[in-house]
C-alpha positions in Angstrom: 131.7 60.7 96.2 131.7 58.4 93.2 131.4 54.8 93.9 133.6 52.2 92.2 131.9 50.4 89.4 132.4 46.7 88.4 134.5 46.3 85.3 133.9 43.5 82.8 136.3 42.2 80.1 135.7 43.6 76.6 136.6 40.3 74.9 133.6 38.0 74.4 134.0 34.5 75.9 134.5 31.6 73.4 131.4 30.1 72.1 131.2 26.3 72.3 131.2 24.4 69.0 128.0 22.6 69.6 125.9 22.7 72.8 125.2 19.3 74.3 122.5 18.5 76.9 125.2 17.8 79.4 126.9 21.2 78.9 126.1 23.5 81.8 124.3 26.8 81.0 126.3 29.9 81.5 125.4 31.7 84.7 123.8 35.1 84.2 125.9 38.1 85.0 125.8 39.2 88.7 124.1 42.5 89.0 126.1 45.4 90.5 124.7 45.6 94.1 125.9 49.2 94.5 123.8 50.7 91.7 124.3 54.2 90.4 126.2 56.7 92.6 124.2 58.9 95.0 124.3 62.6 94.7 126.4 64.3 97.4 124.8 66.7 99.8 127.0 69.7 100.7 129.8 68.5 98.4 132.8 70.5 97.1 131.9 73.7 95.1 133.2 74.2 91.6 136.3 76.5 91.6 134.5 79.6 90.0 131.6 79.3 92.4 134.0 79.0 95.3 136.0 82.1 94.2 132.8 84.1 93.8 131.6 82.9 97.2 134.8 83.9 98.9 134.7 87.4 97.5 131.1 87.9 98.4 131.4 86.6 101.9 134.5 88.6 102.6 132.5 91.8 101.9 129.5 90.5 103.9 131.7 89.6 106.9 133.2 93.1 107.1 129.7 94.6 106.6 128.4 92.3 109.3 131.0 93.6 111.8 130.0 97.2 110.9 126.3 96.2 111.3 127.0 94.7 114.7 128.8 98.0 115.8 125.8 100.0 114.4 123.3 97.9 116.4 125.3 98.3 119.6 125.6 102.1 119.0 121.9 102.3 118.5 121.1 100.5 121.7 123.5 102.7 123.7 122.3 105.9 122.1 118.6 105.1 122.5 119.0 104.1 126.2 121.4 106.9 127.2 120.3 109.9 125.2 116.8 108.7 124.2 115.6 112.3 123.5 118.3 113.0 120.9 117.9 109.6 119.3 114.1 110.1 118.9 114.7 113.7 117.5 117.3 112.5 114.9 115.2 109.4 113.9 112.1 111.5 113.5 113.6 114.4 111.7 111.8 114.9 108.3 113.3 116.1 105.1 112.7 115.6 101.4 110.5 117.0 98.6 107.0 117.1 100.0 105.6 117.9 96.5 106.7 114.4 95.4 105.3 112.7 98.5 108.8 112.1 99.8 108.9 114.3 103.0 110.1 111.4 105.1 111.8 110.9 108.5 115.4 109.8 108.8 114.3 106.4 110.0 111.8 106.1 107.1 114.5 107.1 104.6 116.7 104.4 106.1 114.0 101.7 105.9 112.5 102.5 102.5 115.5 104.2 100.8 118.7 102.7 101.9 117.3 99.2 102.1 116.4 99.5 98.4 120.2 99.3 97.8 120.3 96.1 100.0 117.5 94.5 98.1 119.0 95.5 94.7 122.1 93.4 95.7 119.7 90.6 96.8 118.0 90.7 93.4 121.3 90.6 91.6 122.5 87.8 93.9 119.3 85.8 93.3 119.6 86.3 89.5 123.1 85.0 89.5 122.2 82.0 91.6 119.3 81.2 89.2 121.4 81.4 86.0 124.9 80.5 87.1 125.0 79.4 90.7 123.6 76.8 93.0 119.9 77.3 92.0 120.7 76.7 88.2 120.3 72.9 88.5 116.8 71.9 89.6 118.1 68.9 91.5 120.7 70.9 93.4 118.3 73.8 93.9 115.7 71.5 95.5 117.6 71.2 98.8 118.2 74.9 99.7 114.7 75.8 98.5 113.0 73.1 100.6 115.3 74.0 103.6 114.5 77.7 103.2 110.8 77.1 102.8 110.7 74.9 105.9 112.9 77.5 107.7 110.2 80.1 107.0 107.1 78.0 107.5 108.0 76.5 110.8 108.9 79.8 112.5 105.6 81.3 111.2 103.8 78.2 112.6 105.5 78.5 116.0 104.6 82.2 116.2 101.0 81.5 115.2 100.6 78.6 117.7 102.1 80.7 120.5 99.7 83.5 119.9 96.6 81.3 119.4 97.3 79.7 122.7 98.2 83.0 124.4 95.5 85.1 122.8 97.9 87.5 121.1 97.9 89.2 117.7 98.7 87.2 114.6 99.9 90.2 112.7 103.6 89.4 113.4 103.6 85.9 111.9 106.2 86.9 109.3 108.7 88.6 111.7 110.7 85.5 112.6 110.9 84.1 109.1 113.9 86.0 107.9 117.7 85.3 108.2 120.3 88.0 108.3 123.4 86.6 106.4 125.6 89.6 107.3 124.9 89.3 111.1 125.5 85.5 110.9 128.8 86.0 109.1 129.8 88.6 111.7 129.2 86.0 114.4 131.4 83.6 112.5 134.1 86.2 112.3 133.9 87.1 116.0 134.2 83.4 117.2 136.9 82.7 114.6 135.2 79.6 113.0 136.5 78.9 109.5 133.5 77.0 108.1 134.2 74.8 105.0 133.1 76.5 101.8 130.2 74.0 101.3 128.6 75.0 104.6 129.1 78.7 103.8 127.6 78.3 100.4 124.6 76.5 102.0 124.1 79.3 104.4 124.4 82.0 101.7 122.0 80.1 99.4 119.6 79.7 102.2 119.7 83.4 102.9 119.2 84.3 99.2 116.1 82.0 98.9 114.9 83.3 102.3 115.2 86.9 101.1 113.3 86.0 98.0 110.3 84.8 100.0 110.6 87.7 102.4 110.3 90.0 99.4 107.2 88.2 98.3 105.8 88.5 101.8 106.4 92.2 101.9 105.0 92.7 98.4 101.8 90.7 99.0 100.9 91.3 102.6 102.2 94.8 103.2 101.1 96.6 100.1 98.9 99.6 100.9 96.2 101.1 98.7 97.5 101.1 95.2 98.0 104.2 93.1 97.8 102.7 89.7 99.2 105.8 87.9 102.4 105.8 90.0 102.6 102.0 89.7 102.3 102.3 85.9 105.0 104.9 85.8 107.3 102.6 87.9 106.6 99.8 85.4 107.5 102.0 82.4 110.6 103.0 84.2 111.6 99.4 84.8 110.9 98.6 81.1 113.2 101.4 80.1 115.8 100.1 82.6 115.6 96.7 81.0 115.9 98.1 77.5 119.0 100.1 78.4 120.6 97.0 79.8 119.5 94.9 76.8 121.2 97.4 74.4 124.2 97.6 76.7 124.0 101.3 77.3 126.8 102.2 79.7 127.2 105.0 82.3 126.2 105.3 85.9 124.8 108.8 85.1 122.1 107.1 83.1 121.1 104.4 85.5 121.3 106.1 88.9 118.8 108.9 88.1 116.5 106.4 86.4 116.7 104.2 89.5 115.8 107.1 91.8 112.8 107.9 89.6 111.6 104.2 89.6 112.1 104.1 93.4 110.1 107.3 94.0 107.2 106.1 91.8 107.2 102.7 93.5 107.1 104.3 96.9 104.1 106.5 95.9 102.3 103.6 94.3 101.7 101.9 97.7 104.0 98.9 97.0 106.9 98.8 99.4 109.7 100.8 97.8 112.3 98.1 98.3 110.6 96.0 95.6 112.0 98.5 93.1 115.5 97.5 94.1 114.8 93.8 93.7 113.2 94.3 90.3 116.2 96.2 89.0 118.6 93.6 90.4 116.8 90.8 88.7 117.2 92.5 85.3 121.0 92.4 85.3 122.7 90.0 83.0 124.6 87.5 85.2 125.9 85.1 82.5 129.4 85.5 81.1 129.9 85.8 77.4 133.0 84.6 75.6 136.0 86.7 76.6 134.3 88.1 79.7 136.0 87.6 83.1 132.9 88.7 84.9 129.3 89.3 83.7 127.8 92.8 84.0 125.6 91.7 86.9 128.6 90.3 88.8 130.6 93.5 88.2 127.8 95.8 89.3 127.1 93.6 92.3 130.8 93.8 93.2 130.6 97.6 93.1 127.4 98.0 95.0 127.8 95.3 97.6 130.3 97.3 99.8 127.9 100.3 99.7 125.0 98.0 100.8 126.9 96.0 103.4 129.1 98.9 104.7 126.7 101.9 104.6 123.0 101.2 103.8 122.3 98.2 106.1 124.4 99.6 109.1 122.6 103.0 108.8 119.2 101.2 108.7 120.3 99.3 111.9 121.4 102.5 113.5 117.9 104.0 113.2 115.9 100.8 113.7 117.7 98.9 116.4 117.4 101.7 119.0 115.1 99.8 121.3 114.3 101.2 124.7 115.3 98.6 127.3 114.1 100.7 130.3 111.6 99.2 132.7 110.5 95.6 132.0 111.1 95.8 128.2 113.3 92.6 128.2 111.4 90.8 130.9 108.2 91.5 129.0 109.5 89.7 126.0 108.7 86.4 127.7 105.3 87.4 129.0 103.6 88.7 125.9 102.6 86.1 123.3 103.6 88.3 120.3 107.2 88.8 121.5 107.5 85.2 122.9 106.4 84.0 119.5 109.1 85.9 117.8 111.8 84.6 120.1 110.6 81.0 119.8 110.2 81.3 116.1 113.8 82.5 115.6 115.5 80.1 118.1 113.4 77.0 117.8 111.4 77.4 114.5 114.4 78.3 112.3 116.6 75.5 113.7 113.9 72.8 113.5 112.6 74.0 110.1 115.9 74.2 108.3 117.4 71.1 109.8 114.2 69.1 109.3 113.7 70.4 105.7 117.3 69.5 104.8 117.1 66.0 106.3 113.8 65.3 104.6 115.0 66.7 101.2 118.1 64.5 101.5 116.1 61.5 102.5 113.6 61.7 99.6 116.1 62.7 97.0 118.5 59.9 98.2 121.3 62.4 98.5 124.3 61.4 100.6 125.8 63.8 103.1 129.4 64.8 102.4 131.6 62.3 104.2 133.7 65.1 105.6 130.7 66.6 107.4 128.1 65.3 109.9 124.4 66.1 110.5 125.5 68.0 113.6 127.1 70.5 111.3 123.8 71.1 109.4 122.1 71.5 112.8 124.7 74.2 113.9 124.2 76.1 110.6 120.5 75.9 111.0 120.7 77.4 114.5 122.9 80.2 113.0 120.2 81.0 110.5 118.0 81.9 113.5 119.8 85.3 113.5 117.1 87.4 111.9 118.0 91.1 112.2 117.6 93.4 109.2 114.6 92.0 107.4 112.9 90.9 110.7 113.2 94.5 112.0 111.7 95.8 108.8 108.8 93.3 108.8 108.2 94.1 112.5 107.8 97.8 111.7 105.4 97.0 108.9 103.4 94.4 110.9 102.6 96.7 113.8 102.7 100.1 112.0 101.0 102.7 114.2 101.6 101.0 117.5 105.0 102.4 118.6 104.9 100.5 121.9 104.4 97.1 120.2 107.0 97.9 117.5 109.5 98.6 120.3 108.7 95.3 122.0 108.9 93.3 118.8 112.3 94.9 118.0 113.4 93.9 121.5 112.2 90.3 120.8 114.1 90.2 117.5 117.3 91.4 119.1 116.9 88.9 122.0 116.0 86.0 119.8 118.9 86.7 117.5 121.3 86.9 120.4 120.1 83.6 121.8 120.4 82.0 118.4 123.9 83.4 118.0 125.0 82.1 121.4 123.6 78.7 120.6 125.3 78.6 117.2 128.6 79.6 118.8 128.5 76.8 121.3 127.6 74.2 118.6 130.2 75.5 116.1 133.0 75.6 118.6 132.5 71.9 119.3 133.6 71.2 115.8 136.0 74.1 115.3 139.1 71.8 115.0 137.4 69.8 112.2 136.4 72.9 110.4 139.9 74.3 110.5 141.3 71.1 109.1 138.8 71.1 106.2 139.4 74.8 105.6 143.2 74.4 105.5 142.8 71.4 103.2 140.7 73.5 100.8 143.2 76.3 100.8 146.4 74.3 100.4 148.3 75.3 97.3 151.5 73.3 97.6 152.6 73.8 94.0 152.1 77.6 94.1 149.9 77.7 91.1 147.3 80.0 92.6 144.7 77.2 92.5 144.0 75.0 95.5 145.4 71.5 95.1 142.1 69.8 95.6 140.9 71.3 92.3 144.0 70.1 90.3 143.9 66.4 91.0 142.9 65.7 87.3 145.5 68.1 85.9 148.7 66.3 84.6 150.6 69.6 85.0 149.9 69.7 88.7 151.4 66.2 89.2 154.4 67.1 87.1 155.0 70.3 89.2 154.6 68.3 92.4 157.0 65.6 91.1 159.6 68.3 90.4 159.1 69.7 93.9 159.5 66.3 95.5 162.6 65.5 93.4 164.2 68.8 94.4 163.5 68.0 98.0 164.8 64.4 97.6 168.0 65.8 96.0 168.5 68.1 98.9 168.0 65.3 101.5 170.5 63.1 99.6 173.1 66.0 99.7 172.5 66.4 103.4 172.8 62.7 103.9 176.2 62.7 102.1 177.4 65.6 104.2 176.3 63.9 107.4 178.1 60.7 106.3 181.3 62.6 105.5 181.2 64.3 108.9 180.7 61.0 110.7 183.7 59.4 109.0 186.1 62.2 110.1 188.8 61.0 112.7 187.8 63.8 115.2 184.1 63.0 115.0 182.6 61.8 118.3 182.1 58.0 118.6 
């Protein structure tokens, strides 16, 4: 919010003809005590960014509801017909000669999630060149918040397992946030978050996914096959050149993407890295005359496939946790699973809220006057829903130990559920305020197709509003005359 500045007259004061010893010296100008305006934290988004955000979140919300349904289906299937679930998940198919004879669950984790990470890469590229991460000052806040939101959960997990004598292999499991699941929770409870909070949550998730990708690439890379890795690098170079020379046609890029993915898988690097790399190569800046950049267009086409098909199918074959026996009770008795739950519920909330507060304090940013720090805390607790990437990292962290993988998955599901319930309670406390802010952002009284809050500096908007009010005033004057004429009739009641 800009602060008022002190205005001084432009005309210089008259100069005395000749100074005398008795003439008082002019007083020095009073310094402005308010100083320069402070940067606003979680302020209103620019209109193009808000429009893009609304489209992206609409798709993610629908995908999140499908994801939620897939997770519930997996749990019911695995605990009712566990034999058939294991048979379908473990069914192998694919060209063995190319090293791709994989199980259904493996195809879902390494194949379908590559589509998800392709969208993440494109989203990250757009944020870096045209979105919230373009300005280093504006990017500092979500980056610091996301880093703290990953470091604190990892620390909570590590401390829990050091004290309890557990394995430190799962330190990265509670570090991820699932934006689709978080938006599904918002859709279920009917909370219309203001666009600034939604943008903050989305940017957090994008930065979170970036560091999750780095964790997967650095800590879960097996023995490298340099020949396959070199082939994948050449494929990525060809992909980049085709984009650079603006070659068009899905029939060119899809087969090439499949070859790059297959080479990346056989190289020992996790295959989803191929999706990220290709997403980062897209051009996400608009040229003159373009309504959308190629990256935005491709992301718009692929996002429904990712949110509505790829991620739900991954959840279907990864969230099938057996809850028989003491699977849930054991979550709170083993240090590994307890560390995951505490990392998601406590670590994420404390890390993101603390990182945001410290970043605002040291950058001297001022929180949006329409919001409160309680809102930031609620969004931080919502970020504790770590589903898709947490399940993937859980499988990678304890590969070869099926029992531990099942327990870690149960801990991820339980921790995400607790975080969702906590966020629902906190968000419902402010739901009336959120609805007021959301309706104010959406108000388009002049019918121009642009919300009124973005037209306050447009003379045309005020002229349209003046015409609307004049028309209403004329109508009220006409009705007043009619009411007066009716009151003057002889038969009118006294």
